[in-house]
C-alpha positions as CSV (number, residue, x, y, z in Angstrom):
1,M,4.1,22.0,-5.3
2,D,2.2,22.4,-2.1
3,L,0.3,19.1,-1.7
4,Q,-2.0,20.8,0.9
5,L,-1.8,17.8,3.3
6,K,-1.0,19.7,6.4
7,D,-2.8,18.4,9.5
8,R,-4.7,15.8,7.4
9,I,-5.2,12.5,9.3
10,V,-3.8,9.6,7.2
11,L,-4.3,6.0,8.4
12,I,-1.7,3.7,6.8
13,T,-1.7,-0.1,7.2
14,G,1.7,-1.8,7.1
15,G,3.1,1.6,7.7
16,A,6.3,0.8,9.6
17,K,8.4,-0.9,6.8
18,G,8.9,-0.9,3.1
19,I,6.5,1.1,0.9
20,G,4.3,1.8,3.9
21,E,7.2,3.3,5.8
22,A,8.0,5.5,2.8
23,I,4.4,6.7,2.7
24,T,4.4,7.4,6.5
25,R,7.6,9.4,6.2
26,G,6.3,11.3,3.2
27,C,3.1,12.2,5.1
28,A,5.1,13.5,8.0
29,R,7.3,15.6,5.8
30,E,4.3,17.2,4.2
31,G,2.9,18.1,7.6
32,A,0.1,15.5,7.6
33,I,-0.5,13.4,10.6
34,P,0.2,9.7,9.8
35,V,-1.4,7.0,11.9
36,F,0.4,3.9,10.9
37,V,-0.6,0.3,11.8
38,D,1.9,-2.5,11.8
39,K,2.3,-5.9,13.5
40,D,6.1,-5.2,13.9
41,A,6.0,-3.4,17.1
42,E,9.7,-2.8,17.3
43,A,9.9,-1.2,13.8
44,G,6.8,0.9,14.5
45,K,8.0,2.3,17.8
46,R,11.4,3.1,16.3
47,L,9.8,4.9,13.4
48,Q,7.4,6.8,15.6
49,A,10.3,7.9,17.9
50,E,12.3,9.1,14.9
51,L,9.4,11.1,13.5
52,V,8.5,12.7,16.9
53,V,12.2,13.8,17.4
54,A,12.1,15.4,14.0
55,G,9.1,17.4,15.1
56,S,6.2,15.5,13.4
57,T,2.9,14.6,15.0
58,C,2.1,10.9,14.4
59,S,0.7,7.8,16.0
60,F,1.7,4.1,15.9
61,I,-0.8,1.3,16.4
62,S,0.7,-2.1,17.0
63,A,-1.7,-4.5,15.5
64,D,-2.1,-7.2,12.8
65,V,-4.9,-6.2,10.4
66,L,-5.6,-9.8,9.5
67,S,-7.9,-9.6,12.5
68,V,-11.3,-8.0,11.6
69,E,-11.5,-6.7,15.2
70,N,-8.0,-5.1,14.9
71,C,-9.2,-3.3,11.7
72,R,-12.2,-1.9,13.6
73,V,-10.1,-0.9,16.6
74,A,-7.4,0.8,14.4
75,V,-10.1,3.1,13.0
76,E,-11.7,3.7,16.3
77,Q,-8.4,4.5,18.0
78,T,-7.6,7.0,15.2
79,L,-10.9,8.7,15.6
80,K,-10.6,8.7,19.4
81,E,-7.2,10.4,19.3
82,Y,-7.8,12.9,16.4
83,G,-11.6,13.2,16.0
84,R,-11.5,12.7,12.2
85,L,-10.0,10.6,9.4
86,D,-9.1,12.1,6.0
87,V,-7.3,9.4,4.1
88,L,-7.0,5.6,4.2
89,V,-4.0,3.9,2.7
90,N,-4.4,0.1,2.3
91,N,-1.0,-1.4,2.0
92,V,-0.4,-4.7,3.9
93,G,0.5,-7.7,1.8
94,A,3.2,-10.2,0.7
95,N,3.7,-12.5,-2.2
96,D,3.4,-15.8,-0.4
97,N,3.8,-18.1,-3.5
98,V,0.6,-20.0,-3.0
99,G,0.3,-21.5,-6.5
100,L,-2.3,-23.8,-8.2
101,E,-0.1,-26.8,-7.9
102,S,2.1,-25.9,-4.9
103,G,-0.7,-24.6,-2.8
104,S,-4.0,-26.0,-1.4
105,P,-7.5,-24.7,-0.9
106,E,-6.7,-23.8,2.7
107,K,-3.5,-22.0,1.7
108,F,-5.3,-20.1,-1.0
109,V,-7.9,-18.8,1.5
110,S,-5.1,-17.8,3.8
111,S,-3.3,-15.9,1.0
112,L,-6.5,-14.0,0.4
113,R,-6.7,-13.2,4.1
114,L,-3.2,-12.0,4.0
115,N,-3.5,-9.8,0.9
116,L,-7.1,-8.8,0.4
117,F,-9.7,-9.1,3.2
118,H,-8.3,-6.4,5.4
119,Y,-8.5,-3.9,2.5
120,Y,-12.2,-4.2,2.6
121,N,-12.4,-4.5,6.4
122,V,-10.5,-1.3,7.2
123,A,-12.3,0.6,4.5
124,H,-15.7,-0.6,5.8
125,F,-15.0,0.7,9.3
126,A,-13.4,3.9,8.0
127,L,-16.2,4.8,5.6
128,P,-18.4,6.8,8.0
129,A,-15.5,9.0,9.0
130,L,-14.3,9.4,5.4
131,K,-17.9,10.5,4.4
132,K,-17.7,13.2,7.0
133,S,-14.3,14.5,5.7
134,Q,-15.0,13.7,2.0
135,G,-11.7,12.0,2.2
136,C,-10.1,9.4,-0.1
137,I,-8.8,5.9,-0.2
138,L,-5.6,4.7,-1.8
139,N,-4.9,1.0,-2.4
140,I,-1.5,-0.4,-3.0
141,A,-1.7,-3.1,-5.7
142,S,0.9,-5.0,-7.7
143,K,1.7,-5.6,-11.4
144,V,1.2,-9.3,-10.8
145,A,-2.5,-8.5,-11.0
146,V,-2.2,-7.7,-14.7
147,T,0.9,-9.6,-15.9
148,G,0.6,-12.9,-14.0
149,Q,3.7,-14.5,-12.6
150,G,3.0,-18.2,-12.1
151,G,3.0,-20.1,-8.9
152,T,1.3,-17.3,-7.0
153,S,-2.5,-17.8,-7.4
154,G,-3.4,-16.3,-4.0
155,Y,-1.4,-13.1,-4.3
156,A,-2.4,-12.5,-8.0
157,S,-6.0,-13.1,-7.1
158,A,-5.9,-10.7,-4.2
159,K,-4.1,-7.9,-6.1
160,G,-6.5,-8.4,-9.1
161,A,-9.4,-7.9,-6.6
162,V,-7.7,-4.8,-5.2
163,L,-7.8,-3.2,-8.6
164,S,-11.4,-4.3,-9.1
165,L,-12.4,-2.9,-5.6
166,T,-10.6,0.4,-6.5
167,R,-12.9,0.9,-9.4
168,D,-16.0,-0.4,-7.7
169,W,-15.5,1.8,-4.6
170,A,-14.8,4.8,-6.8
171,A,-18.1,4.3,-8.5
172,E,-20.0,3.6,-5.3
173,L,-18.6,6.5,-3.4
174,L,-19.1,9.2,-6.1
175,P,-22.1,10.6,-4.3
176,C,-20.0,11.0,-1.1
177,G,-17.2,12.9,-2.9
178,I,-14.8,10.2,-1.8
179,R,-12.0,9.4,-4.3
180,V,-10.5,5.9,-4.6
181,N,-7.3,5.1,-6.5
182,A,-4.6,2.5,-6.7
183,V,-0.8,2.6,-7.1
184,V,0.6,-0.4,-9.0
185,P,4.3,-1.1,-8.2
186,A,6.4,-3.8,-9.9
187,E,9.9,-4.4,-8.7
188,V,10.5,-2.2,-5.6
189,S,13.6,-2.3,-3.4
190,T,12.0,-3.1,0.0
191,P,13.2,-5.3,2.9
192,L,10.6,-7.9,2.0
193,Y,11.8,-8.0,-1.7
194,K,15.4,-8.3,-0.6
195,Q,14.4,-11.2,1.7
196,W,12.7,-12.9,-1.3
197,V,15.8,-12.5,-3.5
198,S,18.0,-14.0,-0.8
199,T,16.1,-17.3,-1.0
200,F,17.7,-18.0,-4.4
201,P,21.0,-19.9,-4.7
202,N,22.7,-16.9,-6.3
203,P,20.8,-13.8,-5.0
204,G,23.1,-11.3,-6.8
205,E,22.7,-13.1,-10.2
206,K,18.9,-13.2,-9.7
207,L,18.6,-9.5,-8.8
208,A,20.8,-8.6,-11.8
209,H,18.6,-10.6,-14.1
210,I,15.4,-8.8,-12.8
211,V,17.0,-5.4,-13.0
212,S,18.0,-6.0,-16.6
213,K,14.3,-6.3,-17.5
214,I,13.3,-2.9,-16.1
215,P,13.3,-0.5,-19.1
216,L,13.8,2.9,-17.4
217,G,17.3,3.1,-15.9
218,K,17.7,-0.6,-15.5
219,R,17.1,-0.2,-11.8
220,M,14.6,-1.1,-9.1
221,T,11.9,1.3,-8.1
222,L,12.5,3.0,-4.8
223,P,9.9,3.0,-2.0
224,A,10.1,6.8,-1.9
225,E,9.1,6.9,-5.6
226,I,5.9,4.9,-4.8
227,A,5.3,7.2,-1.8
228,A,5.7,10.3,-4.0
229,M,2.8,9.1,-6.3
230,A,0.8,8.0,-3.2
231,L,1.1,11.5,-1.6
232,F,0.0,13.2,-4.8
233,L,-3.0,10.9,-5.2
234,I,-4.2,11.4,-1.7
235,S,-3.7,15.2,-1.9
236,P,-6.2,17.9,-3.0
237,Q,-3.9,18.4,-6.0
238,A,-5.5,15.2,-7.3
239,A,-9.0,16.3,-6.6
240,H,-10.4,15.2,-10.0
241,I,-8.7,11.8,-10.1
242,T,-10.6,8.7,-9.1
243,G,-10.9,5.1,-10.1
244,E,-7.4,5.1,-11.5
245,H,-4.7,2.4,-11.5
246,V,-1.4,4.3,-11.6
247,F,1.7,2.3,-12.5
248,V,5.0,3.3,-11.0
249,D,7.4,0.8,-12.3
250,G,10.0,2.2,-14.7
251,G,7.9,0.9,-17.7
252,Y,8.2,-2.7,-16.5
253,T,4.6,-3.7,-17.0
254,H,3.7,-2.1,-20.3
255,L,6.7,-1.3,-22.5
256,D,7.8,-3.7,-25.2
257,R,10.1,-6.4,-23.9
258,A,12.4,-5.8,-27.0
259,L,13.5,-2.7,-25.1
260,T,15.2,-4.9,-22.5
């Protein structure tokens, strides 16, 4: 299937590692022009160099999108370099375990800043350009928004808000022809996930327990599998899909637990 993404300008936050990296690589393979933002300058420069050597056109912006100003600058820099913006992929976030009992009001606000505020900020600054291109927005959410997890009030709140914003933006931007969707992962094998598992006394045992609860194939979802859905949703092939929450999780969220 030709996704018709050639030469489309795709701005990806957190695009140097994990799910974001997989989306960046996927865009490059499809002939799109990924502009990826990440606070990890070393990882970003390494990925950019690799893609350029492979013959892809791309740009890396070293910035932390927790800053409102950095969100604005990332959009402006993209427009300055390429003159347009076709797609925004909001992706930055991390489960920081700020719970009701274990956290504090201050930590809760910090968790929202880490996982939510920049979704709105980048989209706000990108909107005029997306109106011109009749582009689209893709938000990366999490199954925690619908299942709960316990001990992670900040992250769950933020990801729940991401799902709500996806629907609200899809409704608001209908007159502009801008589509807005969300991909909802569950257990994805990323560096950040592996780092989290390593904090347990017996990481191998913990991972095996998690994997045993994933119905399809009893395995983790791969970042490339999240990216594959992301690429479809931002492509013209998905021209009549908006306001959707698409779960890519091997049945983890919705299938009967008796199956595991």
